[in-house]
Backbone as a ProteinNet text record, in pm:
[ID]
protein_1_A
[PRIMARY]
AWLTEDDFFLIGEAYDLAVLRTKVTGIKWSVDHVVPLRGKKVCGLHVPNNLAVIPLKVNSIKGASHD
[TERTIARY]
9719.3	9819.7	9827.3	9771.3	9780.2	9661.8	9562.4	9451.9	9497	9450.5	9486.7	9386.4	9418.3	9324.5	9194.3	9203.9	9083.8	8998.9	9063.7	8990.2	8912.1	8979	8909.8	8794.9	8814.7	8708.8	8589.4	8614.1	8506.2	8432.6	8504.9	8440.7	8348.9	8396.8	8314.5	8191.6	8208.2	8096.3	7988.6	8029	7931.1	7846.6	7910.8	7836.1	7748.9	7799.2	7718.7	7596.6	7614.6	7503.6	7396.8	7438.6	7341.7	7258.4	7322.4	7251	7154	7200.1	7116.1	6995.1	7017.4	6905.6	6804.2	6852.5	6761.5	6675.7	6736.8	6661.8	6560.5	6600.4	6515.1	6399.9	6427.1	6325.5	6246.4	6303	6238.1	6260.1	6338	6374.4	6519.7	6554.3	6693.3	6780.8	6892.7	6991.5	7120.6	7200.8	7327.8	7435.4	7558.9	7672	7700.7	7698.4	7716.5	7850.9	7914.1	8033.5	7985	8009.7	7964.3	8022	8150.7	8215.3	8236.4	8170.2	8175.6	8317.7	8333.7	8464.7	8503.2	8403.4	8429.6	8335.4	8342.1	8257.9	8311.2	8226.4	8269.3	8363.1	8338	8418.4	8519.4	8482.1	8570.8	8563.6	8667.3	8669.7	8708.2	8629.2	8655.3	8731.1	8749.5	8822.2	8731	8767.4	8694.4	8755.6	8721.3	8771.9	8653.2	8667.9	8554.5	8486	8561.9	8497.5	8433.3	8437.1	8367.4	8248.3	8211	8101	7983.2	7863.1	7739.9	7643.5	7567.4	7466.9	7333.9	7279.7	7156	7061.7	6932.6	6839.9	6881.6	6868.6	6908.1	6835.3	6708.1	6629.6	6691.4	6735.4	6799.4	6931.9	7006.9	7135.5	7117.6	7012.6	6987.4	6953.8	6879.7	6842.8	6964.3	7049.7	7167.5	7262.9	7282.8	7377.9	7518.8	7599.9	7740.1	7758.8	7665.5	7677.4	7724.9	7787	7833.7	7812.4	7733.1	7705.8	7804.9
13532	13458.4	13313.4	13281.1	13145.7	13058.7	13114.9	13033.8	12957.5	12834.4	12752	12771.1	12715.5	12718.4	12649.9	12541.5	12470.9	12559.7	12636.5	12727.9	12829.6	12889.6	12987.6	12923.3	12799.7	12726.7	12705.8	12659.8	12632.9	12760.8	12869	12997.3	13038.1	13025	13055.6	12966.1	12839.3	12745.4	12786.4	12839	12883.8	12997.2	13091.9	13203.4	13156.2	13062.1	13005.5	12932.5	12861.3	12789.6	12886.3	12998.7	13099	13149.9	13174.5	13220.6	13112.8	12988.6	12878.8	12859.3	12859.7	12842.5	12955.5	13076.6	13190	13166.4	13122	13096.5	12984.3	12876.8	12758.9	12782.2	12849.2	12862.8	12992.8	13094.8	13225.3	13302.4	13244	13307.9	13349.1	13470.7	13516.3	13444.3	13392.1	13324.1	13404.8	13388.7	13460.6	13372	13414.7	13344.6	13412.6	13332.9	13382.8	13337.3	13423.7	13383.8	13328.9	13201.6	13136.5	13210.5	13231.1	13316.6	13450.7	13556.8	13686.1	13737.3	13809.1	13866.8	13973.6	14045.5	14152.7	14141.9	14030.3	14010.1	14087	14103.2	14174.2	14089.3	13956.5	13867.7	13786.1	13746.2	13666	13716.6	13690.3	13727	13604.4	13579.4	13465.6	13507.1	13411.5	13433.7	13407.6	13462.2	13437.3	13313.7	13197.3	13068	12973	12869.3	12781	12722.5	12679.4	12616.4	12716.3	12844	12945.4	13003.1	12939.9	12989.8	12893.9	12950.5	12872.2	12947.3	12874.6	12935.5	12926	13042	13046.9	13150.5	13141	13242.4	13383.4	13479	13616.8	13669	13635	13681.5	13634	13509.5	13454.6	13525.9	13550	13617.3	13759.4	13828.3	13965	13970.3	13870.8	13865.6	13834.1	13744.8	13700.2	13814.4	13902.3	14012.3	13959.5	14028.3	13988.2	13920.9	13833.3	13766.1	13623.3	13569.6	13431.2	13373.6	13267.1	13204.1	13096
12178.9	12104.8	12152.1	12268.5	12319.6	12280	12209.4	12159.3	12034.9	12022.7	11907.9	11794.2	11678.6	11565.9	11603.6	11679.1	11724.4	11815	11902.9	11990.4	11908.2	11809.7	11725.2	11648.8	11602.6	11533	11625.7	11747.8	11842.8	11884	11898.7	11930.6	11815.6	11692.9	11576.4	11568.5	11602.6	11601.9	11702.1	11817.2	11916.4	11859.4	11793.3	11733.5	11617.1	11537.5	11429.1	11484.3	11595.1	11657.6	11707.5	11763.3	11809.2	11692.3	11578.9	11459.2	11411.1	11405.6	11358.9	11449.8	11581	11674.3	11660.5	11635.6	11615.8	11492.2	11383.5	11259.5	11277.5	11344.1	11357.3	11455	11565.4	11670.2	11663.5	11598.2	11598.3	11727.6	11815.6	11943.1	11930.7	11975.7	11965.2	12067.9	12018.8	12101.8	12100.7	12205.3	12212.2	12273.5	12254.8	12315.1	12448.8	12553.2	12688.8	12743.6	12819.7	12894.6	13027.9	13052.8	13175.5	13296	13295.3	13396	13326.3	13374.7	13305.5	13282.7	13172.3	13142.1	13243.6	13293.3	13390.5	13509.4	13579.9	13696.5	13815.9	13917.5	14038.9	14123.9	14125.2	14209.2	14129.9	14007.9	13922.9	13780.1	13704.2	13562.9	13481.6	13376	13289.8	13165.7	13077.3	12953.3	12833.9	12719	12595.8	12530.3	12587.9	12541.8	12525.8	12443.7	12416.2	12539.6	12637.5	12753.3	12849.4	12817.1	12896.9	12819.8	12709.6	12628.4	12632.3	12632.9	12624	12534	12454.5	12368.2	12441.7	12478.3	12556.3	12495.4	12527.9	12477	12522.2	12433	12462.9	12586	12599.3	12714	12845.8	12848.9	12968.5	12993.5	12887.7	12901.3	12952.8	12907.3	12952.1	13100.4	13147.9	13289.3	13375.3	13323.4	13397.8	13427.3	13330.5	13349	13365.2	13440.6	13461	13595.9	13631.9	13760.8	13739.9	13840.7	13838.2	13976.3	13981.4	14112.4	14142.8
[MASK]
+++++++++++++++++++++++++++++++++++++++++++++++++++++++++++++++++++

């Protein structure tokens, strides 16, 4: 309830960007939580500044770790 309309817009844009990059490059991209939602040491939030669009392969290797 504390996310703004702009936050929801930016979150949607991240997912749209992942789709666009997949279409343009032929490589699957995904939206990653920079600080994992359920990390062992820290937990992040599903907010725009905690999202990054990265290749799916990189995201799969990363897992739920945060350095």
